C-alpha positions, 0 to 999 in steps of 0.5 A: 107307517110301515111299522103301522102297516106291519101291525095291521097285517099281524092283526089281520093275520091273526084274524085270518087264522081264527076265522080258519080254526075249524079248517086248521083243526081238521087238518091236523086231525086228518093229517094224523090219520095218514101214513107217517113217512109219505106225510113227512116226505110231502113237508120236506118236498114243500120245503124244497119247492120254496127254496127252488122257487127262491132260487128261480127269483135269484136266477130272474134278477141275475138274467137282468144283471142284479142277483139278490142273494138266495136267502134274501129270496127265501125271505121274499118267497115266504113273505109273498105267500103271506102277502098274496093271501090277502091280494085277489087273484094271486099276486097283483100286490106281490109282483109290486112287492117284488119290484119294491124290493128289487128297487131297494136292492139297488135296481133301476126301474127297468131292472126291478120290473124286468126282474119281477115279470121275468120271475113271473113268466118262469112261474106261469111257464111252470104252471102252463108246463104242468097244465099241459101235462095235466091236460094230456093226462085227463084227455087220455083218461076221458076226464077232461074239465072245461074250467081247466081248459079255460083257465089254461088259455087264459094263462097262455094269453098272460104269458104272451102278454108278459113276454111280448113286453121284452120282445118289444123292448128289444125289436121295437123300442120307440113303440115301448116308449110310447107305450109307457108315455101313455101309461104315464098320462093315464096314471097321472089323470088318475093321481090328479084326483088326489093331487098327486103325479108321477115324477117328471119323465117317469115313462121315458125313464122306465122306458129306457131302463126296460129297454136296456133290460130287454137288450140284456135278456136278449144277449143272455137267453140262458139266463131266462132259461135258467129261471124257467127251469128252476120254476118248472122244477119248483112246480114238479116238487109241488105236484110230487107233494100232492102225490106223496099225500095221496100215497099216505092215504092209500090213493096210488092213482098217479095219473088222477093225482097229477090231473088233480094238480093241473087243476089245482094250479089253475084254480089258485090263478083264477079263484076269487078267494085269497090263495084259492082257499076253499076253491082249490080244495073242492076242485082236487076232491072233485077230480080225485073222485071222478078217478074213483076215489072215495069222497072221504079219502079225496077230501082228506088228500085235499085238505092235508095238501092244502095244509101243508102247501099253503098254511105252513108257508103262510105261518112262515112268511107271518114270521119272516115278513118283518124281515123283509126289506120293506119293513126295515127302517132307514139306516139313520134312526133320527129322534123325529123318525122314532116320534112319527113311528110311535105316533103311526103305531098309537093312532093305529091302535086306537083307530082299530078299537073305533073301527072294530066297535062301529063294525060290531055295532052294524054287523056283529055276525061279521065278527063272530069268527073273530070274537076270540080277538074282538072280545078284548076291545068290545066296549058293547057291555059299557055302551050301547047304540048311539053312545057306543057309535059316538065314542067309537067315532071320537076315538077314530078322530082322535086316533088321526090326531095321534098320528099328526102328533097333536098333544091335545089329542094325546091328552084327550085319548088318554082321558077317554081311555081311562074312563072306558078302562076304569068303568070296565074294571068297576062297573062292568067286571069286563076286566079283559077290556079294561087291561087292553084300555090301561095298557094303552094308556101306559103306552101313551103316557110312556111315549108322550114325548112324541105328541109335541105338537100344539093344536093350533091353526096356522097363520093364514097369509093375506089374500092376493087382493088383500096384499095389493090393497095393502101395497097400494096404501103403503105407496099413497102413505109414502107419496104423501109424506114425500109431498109434505116434506117438499111442501115444508122445504118450499115454505121454509124462508132461506137464510139472509132473506130478511 
């Protein structure tokens, strides 16, 4: 399943890049117009910023008694840039990814959660420090921004909430037990809808581990301070990157660039778009123009800054994501596990073809930015209207059968893809769609051993009433036999009676 998820993320990444090709083209063209040396310095500062942030994460988990290693955190940091791109409000999924990663490194629930929260406290504290600097800069220059002030107050509130978990765990452990028990009940009520539940004692065990971590942090305030210092240095390098880009385009008003960075940092957190794409650029441009920068120069600075600080790490994260522990297989590669992986990958590919064709049937405009990719699986030249929708739904149903490794689903998928691929070649001339279909047929045929389950309904067990009736009938038969044998014994004459 994890390999199928990695495949989906890869496809999403390609679609995301294709949808922003115009933006990326403008970024590279604009970057070429800036001064070379400051641009190179800004790229070096970007890389240094992520390396320092990785060190901050290592310090956070070292503070809770479980250092995870510098290079491991470098992979994690760039992977989070990629993952958080597809998560609104910058990072709920990213935090869960950090916790899961630490748990796989051997941390217990409390250490994993404590380290992840401490790393986020360091990040938010660093942004808050930069926000204070930006606020003072804007206040002195008379360019105060209301969105920036509201965002700073919300950021302060988040810091208070996260920090209070450690204080409560150390000073009022019983209260933390109650909090986690309530959280456990709420989660179980939600999971009850899908007939799932947390493992028994999850709330108590997590609270216990978290309290132990809080006590560890209380005895190691130096570790917490080091985490925040590394995170703050990372934010300063981020800000220096924007300043260097400003110099590359001839805008040397450092105060304006600092204020623009502070607003950008808040905008990333508050923005409803992934990683603030579009919003951050607009805010930087607005702040710089308020300080007297021309609109063209301000837009160029914003565009190149976001290209260096977001798009380059995004591409690096897309490459390193497969190296993160979440997608690494277990140490034992059993034949059964390999078959499950093949089934998930095959079903995912077939499902994506069906979903894409249904989506293009009902909302073709939404797929316009992705036509470079979608054209390879577009069956609309062969099928139109209802036949296209029915065929797509059949593919989606067969995809579920492939995931369940049904041999019948495999055979039907093979046949349908051969018909589609052959028809695309022979009758429509859309060779690229035919190639994809045939390649998928080759893949399925090559991995045919993975689909070895017969499509048969399980034998239904008799209902309780039926079991009761059957057992009662058996008792009556047995009792009848006993009575019959007793009657025969009585009616048989004894020896010597005559």
